[in-house]
Structure formats: structure tokens, C-alpha cells
C-alpha positions, 0 to 999 in steps of 0.5 A: 733195827725197827727204826732203820726199817721205818726210816727207809719206808718213810722215804721209799714206800713198797708201792713205789718200788713195785711200780718202778719194777713194773715200769721196767717191763714197759716200753717208755718214750720213743724207744720201743724196748723196755728196760728189761727187754734191753737187758735180756737182748744184751745177754750173750750165751756161749761156750768158753772152751771146747769140751773133751770127748772121752 
């Protein structure tokens, strides 16, 4: 298991993961919305059916 973990972090460092996560929260390029904001704005909350009153 240790060998798997070591080989993973040789290609992908923990710092790179943290920077990528941070970048998802910042608007990039010509678009004024960050990747995270786009995801949140596309979420729709609604009611699947009527609730019976009893």
C-alpha cells in the first residue's frame, strides 16, 4: 500500500491538489463566474410531488 501512495504523490502533489481546488473558486478567463459558482447556480431544488395533509 505504501508503494501505491508514494507513486501517486510522485505524479500529483498534495499542494497541486489544493491549488486546483482553490482555482475552482476563482473566476477565470473572460467568464465572470468561477467553476464552483457555475455548479451552484445550476442546482435546482424543487418538490417531486404533493405532500398529503392528514
